[in-house]
Structures are given as C-alpha cells and as structure tokens.
Residue frames as qw, qx, qy, qz and C-alpha x, y, z in Angstrom:
[[0.510, -0.720, 0.326, 0.339, 94.75, 82.83, 74.99],
 [0.645, 0.715, -0.268, -0.021, 97.22, 83.52, 72.22],
 [0.920, -0.179, -0.026, 0.346, 100.31, 81.28, 72.38],
 [0.060, -0.944, 0.316, 0.068, 103.63, 82.90, 73.12],
 [0.810, 0.340, -0.403, 0.256, 107.18, 81.79, 72.76],
 [0.725, -0.645, -0.052, 0.237, 109.15, 81.05, 75.92],
 [0.265, 0.901, -0.284, 0.193, 112.18, 83.32, 76.16],
 [0.887, -0.255, -0.004, 0.384, 115.79, 82.25, 76.84],
 [0.181, -0.862, 0.265, 0.393, 119.09, 84.12, 77.00],
 [0.010, -0.525, 0.743, 0.415, 120.91, 81.74, 74.60],
 [0.772, 0.210, -0.414, -0.434, 120.07, 79.11, 71.98],
 [0.340, 0.221, -0.882, 0.239, 122.10, 76.62, 74.06],
 [0.204, 0.040, 0.731, -0.650, 119.78, 76.94, 77.07],
 [0.669, 0.243, -0.058, -0.700, 116.73, 76.89, 74.72],
 [0.671, 0.264, -0.650, -0.237, 117.92, 73.62, 73.20],
 [0.292, 0.148, -0.875, 0.357, 118.93, 71.88, 76.38],
 [0.416, 0.042, 0.469, -0.778, 115.77, 72.89, 78.18],
 [0.765, 0.237, -0.208, -0.561, 113.81, 71.19, 75.36],
 [0.556, 0.257, -0.790, 0.008, 116.00, 68.12, 75.38],
 [0.031, -0.078, 0.799, -0.596, 115.45, 67.73, 79.16],
 [0.561, 0.148, 0.289, -0.762, 111.68, 68.32, 78.82],
 [0.768, 0.281, -0.348, -0.459, 111.41, 65.69, 76.09],
 [0.069, 0.290, -0.939, 0.174, 112.99, 62.95, 78.14],
 [0.534, -0.286, -0.737, -0.300, 110.61, 60.01, 78.53],
 [0.349, -0.496, 0.293, -0.739, 108.47, 60.69, 81.59],
 [0.836, -0.190, -0.482, -0.181, 107.73, 57.03, 82.52],
 [0.552, -0.688, 0.378, -0.281, 108.30, 56.29, 86.21],
 [0.986, -0.031, 0.152, 0.054, 109.39, 52.88, 85.16],
 [0.753, 0.449, -0.046, 0.478, 112.38, 54.26, 83.31],
 [0.025, -0.913, 0.141, -0.382, 113.25, 57.29, 85.42],
 [0.700, -0.648, 0.300, -0.037, 115.10, 55.23, 87.99],
 [0.904, 0.282, 0.048, 0.317, 117.45, 53.68, 85.42],
 [0.517, -0.562, 0.144, 0.630, 121.06, 54.85, 85.87],
 [0.378, 0.199, 0.497, 0.755, 121.15, 55.71, 82.12],
 [0.034, -0.793, -0.482, -0.370, 117.96, 57.82, 82.27],
 [0.449, -0.836, -0.131, 0.287, 119.26, 59.59, 85.37],
 [0.568, -0.240, 0.305, 0.725, 122.50, 60.21, 83.49],
 [0.250, 0.513, 0.513, 0.642, 120.74, 61.76, 80.55],
 [0.231, -0.897, -0.357, -0.122, 118.74, 64.08, 82.82],
 [0.528, -0.719, 0.045, 0.449, 121.86, 65.16, 84.75],
 [0.532, 0.033, 0.402, 0.744, 123.88, 65.60, 81.53],
 [0.138, 0.678, 0.478, 0.541, 121.29, 67.92, 79.97],
 [0.364, -0.909, -0.200, 0.022, 121.02, 69.95, 83.15],
 [0.616, -0.505, 0.183, 0.576, 124.77, 70.22, 83.53],
 [0.427, 0.247, 0.439, 0.751, 125.20, 71.31, 79.88],
 [0.020, -0.825, -0.430, -0.367, 122.40, 73.84, 80.32],
 [0.440, -0.890, -0.071, 0.092, 123.88, 75.39, 83.49],
 [0.485, -0.638, 0.416, 0.430, 127.53, 75.02, 82.48],
 [0.757, 0.643, 0.117, -0.027, 127.68, 75.54, 78.69],
 [0.147, 0.866, -0.477, -0.019, 131.31, 76.72, 78.87],
 [0.596, -0.365, 0.715, -0.002, 132.42, 73.27, 80.13],
 [0.716, 0.304, 0.619, 0.105, 131.08, 71.77, 76.84],
 [0.213, -0.265, 0.401, 0.850, 132.18, 74.68, 74.68],
 [0.245, 0.656, 0.706, 0.106, 128.61, 75.38, 73.59],
 [0.218, 0.301, 0.168, 0.913, 128.51, 78.67, 71.66],
 [0.036, -0.493, -0.554, 0.670, 126.81, 81.45, 73.59],
 [0.024, 0.299, 0.539, 0.787, 124.56, 82.48, 70.68],
 [0.242, 0.132, 0.424, -0.862, 121.87, 84.87, 71.88],
 [0.169, 0.439, 0.880, 0.066, 118.29, 83.70, 71.57],
 [0.194, 0.116, -0.093, -0.970, 115.82, 85.87, 69.71],
 [0.485, 0.335, 0.692, -0.417, 112.04, 85.31, 69.79],
 [0.445, 0.373, 0.730, 0.360, 110.02, 84.56, 66.70],
 [0.072, 0.121, -0.224, -0.964, 108.94, 86.99, 64.06],
 [0.356, 0.413, 0.758, -0.357, 105.13, 87.11, 64.18],
 [0.384, 0.612, -0.048, -0.689, 104.51, 89.25, 61.12],
 [0.851, 0.417, 0.317, -0.037, 103.69, 87.87, 57.67],
 [0.656, 0.662, -0.049, 0.359, 106.39, 89.81, 55.92],
 [0.656, -0.550, 0.014, 0.517, 109.90, 90.82, 56.97],
 [0.182, 0.935, -0.224, -0.206, 112.06, 93.76, 56.02],
 [0.747, 0.510, -0.390, 0.173, 115.31, 92.84, 54.17],
 [0.007, 0.597, -0.632, 0.494, 117.20, 93.50, 57.39],
 [0.713, -0.236, 0.473, -0.461, 114.94, 91.17, 59.38],
 [0.945, 0.283, -0.102, -0.131, 115.20, 88.52, 56.69],
 [0.526, 0.566, -0.547, 0.321, 118.98, 88.64, 56.94],
 [0.299, -0.472, 0.626, -0.544, 118.79, 88.47, 60.74],
 [0.894, -0.055, 0.219, -0.386, 116.46, 85.51, 60.48],
 [0.860, 0.387, -0.320, 0.090, 118.98, 83.59, 58.27],
 [0.185, 0.581, -0.622, 0.491, 121.72, 84.50, 60.75],
 [0.602, -0.339, 0.476, -0.545, 119.61, 83.11, 63.62],
 [0.972, 0.129, -0.033, -0.194, 119.03, 79.80, 61.78],
 [0.666, 0.480, -0.481, 0.309, 122.79, 79.48, 61.30],
 [0.154, -0.542, 0.585, -0.584, 123.37, 80.26, 65.00],
 [0.843, -0.167, 0.245, -0.448, 120.91, 77.58, 65.99],
 [0.940, 0.281, -0.193, -0.001, 122.67, 75.02, 63.89],
 [0.357, 0.583, -0.585, 0.436, 126.07, 75.89, 65.31],
 [0.468, -0.407, 0.543, -0.566, 124.68, 75.27, 68.82],
 [0.940, 0.040, 0.096, -0.326, 122.96, 72.07, 67.72],
 [0.757, 0.462, -0.446, 0.120, 126.17, 70.71, 66.14],
 [0.081, 0.493, -0.689, 0.525, 128.08, 71.05, 69.43],
 [0.628, -0.227, 0.463, -0.582, 125.35, 69.67, 71.67],
 [0.944, 0.188, 0.009, -0.270, 124.68, 66.77, 69.39],
 [0.470, 0.579, -0.650, 0.146, 128.39, 66.00, 69.09],
 [0.220, -0.347, 0.785, -0.465, 128.28, 64.67, 72.67],
 [0.792, 0.096, 0.381, -0.468, 125.05, 62.73, 72.14],
 [0.812, 0.480, -0.277, -0.182, 126.27, 61.20, 68.93],
 [0.232, 0.539, -0.769, 0.253, 129.54, 60.19, 70.55],
 [0.470, -0.190, 0.704, -0.497, 127.59, 58.42, 73.35],
 [0.849, 0.296, 0.140, -0.415, 125.36, 56.71, 70.83],
 [0.696, 0.554, -0.457, -0.018, 128.30, 55.51, 68.71],
 [0.049, -0.506, 0.781, -0.364, 130.29, 54.56, 71.80],
 [0.689, -0.053, 0.558, -0.460, 127.43, 52.28, 72.94],
 [0.866, 0.423, -0.037, -0.264, 127.12, 50.73, 69.46],
 [0.536, 0.629, -0.552, 0.110, 130.87, 50.05, 69.22],
 [0.164, -0.506, 0.726, -0.437, 131.36, 48.50, 72.62],
 [0.670, -0.187, -0.710, -0.109, 130.69, 45.20, 74.42],
 [0.593, -0.730, 0.018, -0.339, 129.58, 44.86, 78.03],
 [0.520, 0.249, -0.664, 0.476, 132.13, 44.25, 80.79],
 [0.212, -0.360, -0.705, 0.574, 130.06, 43.79, 83.91],
 [0.085, 0.844, 0.448, -0.283, 128.29, 47.13, 84.44],
 [0.101, -0.687, 0.309, 0.650, 130.83, 48.86, 82.22],
 [0.769, 0.627, 0.066, -0.104, 131.76, 48.84, 78.56],
 [0.486, -0.508, 0.504, 0.502, 134.90, 48.06, 76.65],
 [0.704, 0.699, 0.119, -0.039, 136.05, 48.66, 73.11],
 [0.790, 0.136, 0.067, 0.594, 139.35, 48.65, 71.17],
 [0.304, -0.609, -0.030, 0.732, 141.60, 51.65, 71.74],
 [0.193, 0.000, 0.527, 0.828, 141.75, 52.42, 67.99],
 [0.106, -0.609, -0.682, -0.391, 137.94, 52.59, 67.73],
 [0.340, -0.773, -0.394, 0.362, 137.67, 54.73, 70.85],
 [0.322, -0.419, 0.160, 0.834, 140.28, 57.17, 69.56],
 [0.108, 0.271, 0.639, 0.712, 138.41, 57.39, 66.24],
 [0.192, -0.736, -0.626, -0.174, 135.14, 58.23, 67.92],
 [0.399, -0.698, -0.207, 0.557, 136.75, 60.73, 70.25],
 [0.281, -0.181, 0.341, 0.879, 138.49, 62.54, 67.34],
 [0.014, -0.489, -0.658, -0.572, 135.15, 62.74, 65.45],
 [0.317, -0.795, -0.511, 0.083, 133.43, 64.17, 68.48],
 [0.409, -0.553, -0.022, 0.725, 136.18, 66.70, 69.19],
 [0.219, 0.101, 0.498, 0.833, 136.03, 67.87, 65.56],
 [0.138, -0.645, -0.637, -0.398, 132.27, 68.40, 65.68],
 [0.424, -0.810, -0.351, 0.202, 132.44, 70.16, 69.04],
 [0.389, 0.764, -0.142, 0.494, 135.50, 72.12, 67.95],
 [0.482, -0.776, 0.303, -0.271, 137.21, 71.31, 71.22],
 [0.476, 0.409, -0.755, 0.193, 140.41, 69.51, 72.16],
 [0.145, -0.194, 0.759, -0.605, 138.94, 68.97, 75.62],
 [0.663, -0.116, -0.408, -0.617, 135.91, 66.98, 74.40],
 [0.691, -0.159, -0.699, 0.094, 136.64, 63.91, 76.61],
 [0.199, 0.037, -0.536, 0.819, 137.45, 66.12, 79.61],
 [0.433, -0.142, 0.009, -0.890, 134.00, 67.63, 79.35],
 [0.777, -0.153, -0.492, -0.361, 132.41, 64.16, 79.32],
 [0.540, -0.032, -0.709, 0.452, 134.46, 63.13, 82.29],
 [0.133, -0.116, 0.346, -0.921, 132.85, 66.10, 84.15],
 [0.684, -0.139, -0.222, -0.681, 129.51, 64.35, 83.51],
 [0.788, -0.337, 0.411, -0.312, 130.65, 61.28, 85.44],
 [0.950, 0.301, -0.084, 0.002, 132.23, 59.08, 82.77],
 [0.376, -0.712, 0.563, 0.184, 135.74, 57.65, 83.01],
 [0.828, 0.520, -0.199, -0.065, 137.89, 56.20, 80.27],
 [0.813, -0.448, 0.283, 0.242, 140.78, 53.85, 81.14],
 [0.104, 0.734, -0.593, -0.315, 144.26, 53.98, 79.67],
 [0.353, -0.218, 0.900, 0.132, 145.49, 51.01, 77.66],
 [0.557, 0.199, -0.501, -0.632, 143.83, 48.69, 75.21],
 [0.011, -0.641, -0.577, -0.506, 140.96, 47.89, 75.33],
 [0.111, -0.310, 0.212, -0.920, 139.42, 51.07, 76.78],
 [0.242, -0.443, -0.834, 0.224, 137.12, 50.41, 79.78],
 [0.183, -0.458, -0.129, -0.860, 134.26, 52.93, 80.15],
 [0.340, -0.381, -0.772, 0.378, 132.97, 53.32, 83.66],
 [0.187, -0.625, -0.136, -0.746, 130.71, 55.74, 85.52],
 [0.316, -0.087, -0.753, 0.571, 131.26, 55.89, 89.30],
 [0.266, 0.014, 0.208, -0.941, 128.47, 58.43, 89.67],
 [0.790, 0.144, 0.027, -0.596, 125.91, 56.23, 87.93],
 [0.276, -0.304, 0.908, 0.085, 127.08, 52.61, 88.28],
 [0.496, 0.319, 0.808, 0.002, 125.77, 50.37, 85.57],
 [0.358, 0.768, 0.074, -0.525, 125.13, 53.31, 83.23],
 [0.088, 0.545, -0.669, -0.498, 127.81, 52.31, 80.59],
 [0.188, 0.065, 0.969, 0.144, 126.48, 48.74, 80.14],
 [0.330, 0.636, 0.597, -0.362, 122.95, 50.15, 79.86],
 [0.209, 0.729, -0.235, -0.607, 124.18, 52.66, 77.29],
 [0.047, -0.305, 0.852, 0.422, 125.53, 49.82, 75.15],
 [0.232, 0.347, 0.909, -0.015, 122.34, 47.79, 75.14],
 [0.257, 0.755, 0.383, -0.466, 120.20, 50.88, 74.59],
 [0.119, 0.653, -0.410, -0.625, 122.33, 52.32, 71.73],
 [0.062, -0.133, 0.919, 0.365, 122.36, 49.02, 69.91],
 [0.252, 0.521, 0.802, -0.144, 118.58, 48.67, 70.24],
 [0.230, 0.798, 0.127, -0.542, 118.06, 52.24, 68.90],
 [0.040, -0.496, 0.636, 0.590, 120.47, 51.59, 66.04],
 [0.237, 0.193, 0.932, 0.194, 118.04, 48.94, 64.77],
 [0.251, 0.726, 0.540, -0.344, 115.28, 51.53, 64.31],
 [0.408, 0.348, 0.428, 0.728, 115.00, 53.21, 60.96],
 [0.016, 0.702, 0.272, 0.658, 114.51, 56.99, 60.85],
 [0.434, -0.783, -0.008, -0.446, 113.78, 57.52, 64.55],
 [0.836, -0.132, -0.398, 0.354, 116.62, 55.63, 66.26],
 [0.380, 0.155, -0.319, 0.854, 118.56, 58.70, 67.37],
 [0.393, -0.493, -0.087, -0.771, 115.31, 60.45, 68.41],
 [0.844, -0.419, -0.300, -0.146, 114.50, 57.52, 70.72],
 [0.729, 0.011, -0.358, 0.584, 118.08, 57.60, 72.01],
 [0.188, 0.336, -0.198, 0.902, 118.33, 61.28, 72.88],
 [0.520, -0.456, 0.013, -0.722, 115.05, 61.15, 74.86],
 [0.117, -0.260, 0.880, -0.381, 115.98, 57.99, 76.79],
 [0.755, 0.043, -0.018, -0.654, 112.98, 56.15, 75.43],
 [0.197, -0.303, 0.931, -0.045, 113.45, 52.59, 76.64],
 [0.753, 0.305, 0.394, -0.431, 110.20, 51.54, 75.05],
 [0.469, 0.583, -0.583, -0.315, 112.46, 50.70, 72.09],
 [0.061, -0.250, 0.960, -0.111, 113.03, 47.41, 73.89],
 [0.468, 0.306, 0.730, -0.393, 109.31, 46.76, 73.66],
 [0.471, 0.394, 0.684, 0.394, 109.19, 47.45, 69.93],
 [0.121, 0.891, 0.209, -0.383, 108.69, 51.20, 69.80],
 [0.643, 0.153, 0.395, 0.638, 109.99, 52.54, 66.49],
 [0.134, 0.513, 0.279, 0.800, 108.58, 56.11, 66.18],
 [0.120, -0.037, 0.402, -0.907, 107.13, 58.98, 68.24],
 [0.104, -0.511, -0.847, -0.102, 103.55, 58.57, 69.39],
 [0.120, -0.747, -0.314, -0.573, 100.82, 61.08, 70.04],
 [0.622, -0.739, -0.231, 0.121, 101.34, 61.10, 73.75],
 [0.645, -0.157, 0.033, 0.747, 104.96, 62.19, 73.25],
 [0.172, 0.410, 0.273, 0.853, 103.91, 65.20, 71.17],
 [0.380, -0.759, -0.386, -0.361, 100.98, 66.10, 73.44],
 [0.685, -0.573, -0.226, 0.388, 103.19, 66.15, 76.55],
 [0.510, -0.031, 0.139, 0.848, 105.55, 68.57, 74.75],
 [0.022, 0.664, 0.423, 0.616, 102.69, 70.99, 73.88],
 [0.041, -0.283, 0.345, -0.894, 102.10, 74.08, 76.04],
 [0.034, 0.243, 0.876, -0.414, 99.72, 73.21, 78.85],
 [0.359, 0.385, 0.271, -0.806, 96.95, 75.69, 77.99],
 [0.573, 0.390, -0.363, -0.623, 96.38, 73.94, 74.60],
 [0.039, -0.205, 0.978, 0.030, 96.79, 70.29, 75.44],
 [0.454, 0.321, 0.724, -0.408, 93.08, 69.60, 75.94],
 [0.556, 0.651, 0.002, -0.518, 92.13, 71.20, 72.58],
 [0.245, 0.522, -0.763, -0.293, 94.97, 69.38, 70.74],
 [0.201, -0.033, 0.970, -0.134, 93.79, 66.03, 72.22],
 [0.511, 0.476, 0.544, -0.464, 90.15, 66.69, 71.38],
 [0.477, 0.666, -0.291, -0.494, 90.98, 67.71, 67.82],
 [0.069, 0.374, -0.912, -0.155, 93.04, 64.58, 67.39],
 [0.339, 0.176, 0.890, -0.250, 90.15, 62.44, 68.58],
 [0.524, 0.613, 0.273, -0.525, 87.64, 64.14, 66.32],
 [0.379, 0.636, -0.530, -0.413, 89.87, 63.86, 63.26],
 [0.114, -0.189, 0.975, 0.006, 90.36, 60.20, 64.08],
 [0.461, 0.399, 0.694, -0.383, 86.56, 59.76, 64.05],
 [0.510, 0.734, -0.012, -0.449, 86.48, 61.49, 60.68],
 [0.917, 0.142, 0.292, 0.233, 89.05, 58.98, 59.43],
 [0.260, 0.910, -0.317, 0.054, 91.83, 61.50, 58.81],
 [0.898, 0.098, -0.241, 0.356, 95.26, 59.94, 58.60],
 [0.353, -0.921, 0.165, 0.015, 97.63, 61.13, 61.32],
 [0.794, 0.323, -0.230, 0.460, 101.43, 61.38, 60.81],
 [0.491, -0.853, 0.029, 0.175, 103.97, 62.51, 63.36],
 [0.663, 0.554, -0.169, 0.474, 107.23, 64.22, 62.36],
 [0.578, -0.740, -0.030, 0.342, 110.10, 65.30, 64.57],
 [0.451, 0.816, -0.188, 0.309, 112.61, 67.95, 63.54],
 [0.819, -0.228, -0.271, 0.452, 115.90, 67.09, 65.20],
 [0.353, 0.320, -0.108, 0.873, 117.24, 70.65, 64.96],
 [0.313, -0.485, -0.026, -0.816, 114.20, 72.12, 66.64],
 [0.000, -0.123, -0.909, 0.399, 112.99, 69.24, 68.84],
 [0.461, 0.132, -0.014, -0.877, 109.69, 70.11, 67.15],
 [0.339, 0.240, 0.909, -0.033, 106.72, 67.81, 66.93],
 [0.343, 0.214, -0.307, -0.862, 104.57, 68.22, 63.85],
 [0.452, 0.266, 0.821, -0.228, 101.18, 66.47, 63.65],
 [0.250, 0.241, -0.484, -0.804, 99.86, 66.17, 60.15],
 [0.502, 0.310, 0.746, -0.308, 96.28, 64.99, 59.40],
 [0.176, 0.286, -0.542, -0.770, 95.23, 64.36, 55.83],
 [0.588, 0.350, 0.651, -0.330, 92.21, 63.15, 53.89],
 [0.680, 0.644, 0.340, -0.083, 91.45, 62.15, 50.36],
 [0.726, 0.369, 0.149, 0.561, 94.84, 62.35, 48.75],
 [0.397, -0.257, -0.140, 0.870, 95.86, 65.44, 50.69],
 [0.015, 0.641, 0.461, 0.613, 92.90, 67.46, 49.45],
 [0.446, -0.818, -0.045, -0.361, 92.42, 68.52, 53.07],
 [0.682, 0.086, -0.497, 0.529, 95.38, 68.79, 55.47],
 [0.437, -0.864, -0.027, -0.249, 95.42, 70.02, 59.11],
 [0.613, 0.314, -0.486, 0.539, 98.71, 70.73, 60.89],
 [0.549, -0.835, -0.017, -0.030, 99.57, 71.12, 64.58],
 [0.643, 0.463, -0.338, 0.507, 103.09, 72.34, 65.09],
 [0.674, -0.726, -0.131, 0.023, 104.60, 72.26, 68.59],
 [0.577, -0.694, 0.212, 0.375, 107.64, 74.14, 69.84],
 [0.694, 0.555, 0.140, 0.437, 109.06, 75.40, 66.53],
 [0.569, -0.168, -0.115, 0.797, 112.14, 77.60, 66.84],
 [0.085, -0.036, 0.116, 0.989, 110.98, 80.74, 65.09],
 [0.400, -0.444, -0.528, -0.603, 107.27, 80.44, 65.80],
 [0.559, -0.481, 0.300, -0.606, 105.01, 80.55, 68.86],
 [0.236, -0.286, 0.906, -0.205, 105.25, 77.44, 71.07],
 [0.419, 0.337, 0.842, -0.031, 102.03, 76.14, 69.45],
 [0.357, 0.405, -0.182, -0.822, 100.40, 76.95, 66.13],
 [0.490, 0.239, 0.836, 0.058, 97.98, 75.20, 63.87],
 [0.301, 0.439, -0.258, -0.806, 96.60, 75.73, 60.40],
 [0.665, 0.335, 0.658, -0.108, 94.25, 74.13, 57.87],
 [0.139, 0.488, -0.478, -0.717, 94.85, 74.00, 54.14],
 [0.703, 0.389, 0.595, -0.033, 93.09, 72.64, 51.08],
 [0.436, 0.193, 0.493, 0.728, 93.45, 73.25, 47.37],
 [0.054, 0.565, 0.261, -0.781, 92.55, 76.93, 47.35],
 [0.245, 0.360, -0.419, -0.797, 92.26, 77.14, 43.56],
 [0.056, -0.190, -0.954, -0.225, 89.87, 74.22, 43.38],
 [0.396, -0.485, -0.391, -0.675, 86.02, 74.42, 43.51],
 [0.538, -0.380, -0.666, 0.351, 86.32, 73.44, 47.21],
 [0.219, -0.113, -0.270, 0.931, 86.82, 77.08, 48.13],
 [0.345, -0.143, -0.172, -0.911, 83.65, 78.66, 46.75],
 [0.645, -0.309, -0.633, -0.297, 81.64, 75.62, 47.77],
 [0.482, -0.254, -0.620, 0.564, 83.07, 75.81, 51.31],
 [0.023, 0.026, 0.162, -0.986, 82.18, 79.54, 51.57],
 [0.493, -0.221, -0.409, -0.736, 78.69, 78.85, 50.30],
 [0.640, -0.313, -0.701, 0.038, 78.18, 76.03, 52.79],
 [0.359, -0.211, -0.510, 0.753, 79.44, 78.16, 55.70],
 [0.189, -0.126, -0.072, -0.971, 77.18, 81.09, 54.63],
 [0.625, -0.311, -0.542, -0.468, 74.21, 78.67, 55.04],
 [0.740, -0.365, -0.550, 0.128, 75.19, 77.12, 58.34],
 [0.550, -0.538, -0.234, 0.594, 77.37, 79.66, 60.17],
 [0.303, 0.884, 0.185, 0.304, 76.97, 83.20, 58.89],
 [0.154, -0.943, 0.286, -0.075, 80.14, 85.23, 59.23],
 [0.771, -0.407, 0.443, 0.209, 82.47, 82.26, 59.50],
 [0.752, 0.449, 0.280, 0.393, 83.33, 82.23, 55.75],
 [0.164, 0.936, -0.092, 0.297, 84.43, 85.86, 56.13],
 [0.565, -0.733, 0.378, -0.017, 86.58, 84.90, 59.10],
 [0.862, -0.018, 0.413, 0.294, 88.20, 82.03, 57.13],
 [0.558, 0.730, 0.148, 0.366, 88.81, 84.30, 54.11],
 [0.082, -0.945, 0.217, -0.230, 90.44, 86.94, 56.32],
 [0.672, -0.581, 0.458, 0.027, 92.62, 84.22, 57.98],
 [0.898, 0.335, 0.131, 0.253, 94.07, 82.90, 54.75],
 [0.538, -0.559, 0.186, 0.603, 97.74, 83.73, 54.82],
 [0.446, 0.865, -0.043, -0.227, 98.56, 86.42, 52.26],
 [0.855, 0.322, -0.008, 0.407, 101.32, 85.63, 49.76],
 [0.410, -0.833, 0.118, 0.352, 104.53, 87.12, 51.14],
 [0.619, 0.754, -0.217, 0.032, 106.34, 86.71, 47.83],
 [0.617, -0.614, 0.476, 0.128, 108.99, 84.66, 49.58],
 [0.592, 0.005, 0.642, 0.488, 109.75, 83.13, 46.17],
 [0.202, 0.509, -0.220, -0.807, 109.94, 85.34, 43.12],
 [0.190, 0.125, -0.798, -0.558, 108.41, 84.53, 39.80],
 [0.682, -0.165, -0.392, -0.595, 105.56, 82.08, 39.40],
 [0.182, -0.255, 0.834, -0.454, 105.34, 80.47, 42.86],
 [0.367, -0.176, -0.849, -0.336, 103.19, 77.38, 42.71],
 [0.233, -0.434, -0.758, 0.428, 101.69, 78.12, 46.14],
 [0.080, 0.245, 0.102, -0.961, 100.48, 81.61, 45.18],
 [0.056, 0.448, 0.857, 0.250, 96.71, 81.33, 44.59],
 [0.208, -0.161, -0.030, -0.964, 94.00, 83.93, 43.98],
 [0.108, -0.428, -0.874, 0.202, 90.92, 83.56, 46.19],
 [0.166, -0.347, -0.247, -0.890, 87.75, 85.66, 45.69],
 [0.195, -0.483, -0.786, 0.334, 85.19, 86.52, 48.34],
 [0.018, 0.835, 0.436, -0.335, 82.46, 89.15, 47.96],
 [0.416, 0.893, 0.076, 0.155, 84.21, 90.82, 45.08],
 [0.215, -0.855, 0.472, 0.020, 87.57, 91.03, 46.88],
 [0.905, 0.311, -0.262, 0.122, 90.45, 89.07, 45.39],
 [0.479, -0.771, 0.418, -0.034, 93.28, 87.96, 47.67],
 [0.628, 0.479, -0.606, 0.093, 96.63, 86.42, 46.79],
 [0.758, -0.526, 0.282, -0.265, 96.99, 83.61, 49.32],
 [0.063, 0.510, -0.857, 0.017, 99.66, 81.07, 50.21],
 [0.844, -0.048, -0.382, -0.372, 98.25, 77.63, 49.37],
 [0.602, 0.146, -0.711, 0.334, 100.91, 75.92, 51.53],
 [0.048, 0.074, -0.598, 0.797, 99.84, 77.82, 54.63],
 [0.265, -0.495, -0.763, -0.319, 96.12, 78.09, 54.04],
 [0.422, -0.778, -0.185, -0.426, 94.00, 79.21, 56.93],
 [0.672, 0.036, -0.502, 0.544, 96.76, 79.89, 59.42],
 [0.061, -0.313, 0.311, -0.895, 95.32, 82.73, 61.47],
 [0.628, -0.461, -0.583, -0.232, 93.12, 80.45, 63.54],
 [0.250, -0.680, 0.355, -0.590, 92.79, 81.79, 67.07],
 [0.403, 0.154, -0.856, 0.285, 93.25, 79.84, 70.21],
 [0.408, -0.101, 0.498, -0.759, 90.09, 80.38, 72.31],
 [0.436, 0.161, 0.865, -0.188, 87.29, 77.85, 72.60],
 [0.558, 0.655, 0.226, -0.458, 85.14, 79.49, 69.96],
 [0.316, 0.672, -0.560, -0.368, 87.96, 79.27, 67.39],
 [0.173, -0.181, 0.967, 0.047, 88.39, 75.54, 68.05],
 [0.515, 0.426, 0.676, -0.310, 84.64, 75.10, 67.47],
 [0.455, 0.759, -0.124, -0.448, 84.99, 77.08, 64.25],
 [0.057, 0.517, -0.812, -0.265, 87.90, 74.90, 63.18],
 [0.339, 0.076, 0.935, -0.073, 85.84, 71.73, 63.67],
 [0.517, 0.633, 0.365, -0.445, 82.95, 73.31, 61.79],
 [0.369, 0.731, -0.405, -0.406, 85.14, 74.10, 58.80],
 [0.087, -0.355, 0.923, 0.122, 86.79, 70.68, 58.89],
 [0.477, 0.291, 0.790, -0.253, 83.44, 68.92, 58.99],
 [0.516, 0.728, 0.097, -0.441, 82.21, 71.04, 55.98],
 [0.210, 0.654, -0.655, -0.315, 85.37, 70.29, 54.00],
 [0.270, -0.153, 0.950, -0.025, 85.12, 66.62, 54.83],
 [0.551, 0.495, 0.584, -0.332, 81.47, 66.51, 53.63],
 [0.459, 0.764, -0.166, -0.422, 82.35, 68.38, 50.45],
 [0.087, 0.529, -0.811, -0.234, 85.26, 66.06, 49.64],
 [0.310, 0.043, 0.943, -0.118, 83.13, 63.00, 50.39],
 [0.159, -0.181, -0.675, -0.698, 80.39, 64.23, 48.10],
 [0.096, -0.501, -0.799, 0.319, 77.82, 64.58, 50.87],
 [0.138, 0.744, 0.213, -0.618, 77.21, 68.22, 49.85],
 [0.632, 0.428, 0.538, 0.357, 76.43, 68.69, 46.14],
 [0.255, 0.946, 0.158, 0.122, 76.43, 72.44, 45.67]]
C-alpha cells in the first residue's frame, strides 16, 4: 500500500486535527480537567475557526514529483507561508496559556496574577493572533478573567483546570527544547521526569497501515546498534525518527505526518561518492540478484534545487549508466509493501557489515 496524504479543506483544520490526535492517550491523564480542556479547545477551534480568527487558508495536498515547474515552486512557497500564518494564530492561544500558567500562582482551584502582567500577556497574544477579541475567544472556551487586581482566572466548565494549568506550565518550562511540545500535547509525564518525545509517541502518530513495519524496523535497528534520535517539527507536528551508525556513514529516516509529503515516508542514505556504493552493489549482486538495480533506480535524482556546485549532488554509476543523485535523500523511493521492507533490511544489513569491515570486497 502506497501512503497517501489525508485531505482537509483548510490548513487550520489540518493543524488542529493533528494537535488533537497528538494529545497524550493515557487513560490516567484523560480524566484531568486540564487534559479535557485541551481536547475541547482543539475541537472547538477546529469546528469554529472564525471564533479564534484562524485564517481560512485552503489546504493543498503534497507534490509527489521529484521536480516542480516554476509555477508549482512558487505555489509551494506560498503554501508554506500560508501554513505559518495559521500556525502563528493557533499557537498564539497556546503560548498565552503556557505563559499565563508560568506567571500565576494558585488560588484554590484557580490562578491569580498581577493585572499588569495579565495585560502584557493578553496584548502579546492579541498581537500574534491579530485580533482585538483575543480574550473573548478564550472565554468561549470556558475561561473567565476577573476585573480588578490581581486577576483571578477561573473555569466554571472545567473546575480546577486553571490551577492544574499553572503547575503543568511551570513543570514544562523546566524542560529544555521540548517543554512547549510536552505542554501542547498535555503530556503530564513531565511530572515523572519526561523531557522529550519517545518512540511510542511517534508510533501512535503514524498511519495505522505502517505502524507494525515501523516498530519492527526500529527493533531491528536497535539490535544492529543504530543510534535513534527523535525530532519534532512544531510547525508541522511532524515526528522524524533518525537512525545512524558509524559517524553518520549510514542514516535511515522515518518521517511521519509531514505537511507537504505523504503521511509516512522513509529513506536510507549513505555516502554515495564513497566506496560503499560499488561495494554495496557488488554484495547485493551476490546475495540478492536484482536488488542492486532496484536501489540504483530508487536513488533520488538531483532536482537542481540549488544552483552551482551543490555538495549533495553526487554521480553514481551502475552497469555503465551514470546518474546524478541527491546524497541528502539517498534511496528514497522505497516502497511500502512487505517485500520492500524485507529489501530495506537486507540493504541495511549489507551496509552495516560493510561499514563494520565484515565484508572485505
């Protein structure tokens, strides 16, 4: 099965659907008034974007081809800008909640903070959201802000939510790099010492048809002592799994839910202009006839996305045919059926043996 990209009418609904889907799934946390508030907020923003002044930027599915026409390239840049406009407004509300929690102290099940600090946070949020009715929108989500000084923050719909927001925001603020990520997904494991995304978070976000293969590949690479790193792109809500070996001589990527790509893609790269390439082809010719040709055909052709002497543009030869390939993308036309996963593991094992010196030719 080839992966597809789920379609939406607007970037706002695309983004809020992902935010809701990435909320922590733990039953232990789902009954918390704060977790319930996050879930309701994302759903209310998704179904009522006009209340939050979220731009109605139309969503366009990914470009699957290697090269784009000049018109498509211009459209692609315009789409990236549209995505960021939507992100800026959506995140304005989340950043306000995060900062509100950090700046406040508990007052029973509520929060309180100095009027001057509250006005400052509200002004920053309104500027980012480009709306004078920023606080009114948040009041539609259940929050209430008192007059006077100090400001008392309550939530009659979700009692106890404000005090929980304060404790949670302050715990997330102590986490370097991934504090806001843990906050926007309501990940209360931060109280137990969690400081970064883990593999289960990424796997749950992957399209269901590919979860078993992603998990199995992760296990096999772990057995081969590949180092796994997990990255999260805040603009995309994208999980990127990077596995590397021997000083990045061999790197395998799984990329989940990228904006302008299919909902899952994976690729394998190594130093194409090193002796690894002819040695890999020779090894595959011995063990799996035809697989080297498949790998060669699947190397991403250079799209000349950078003019001049691009450092990633490498010449690869196979059977008298010379191909200009993109070293950064490597073998990126790996299919998604069971046979292709078996082929992936075969190639990974061969590269691993070559790098380790287990194969001499």
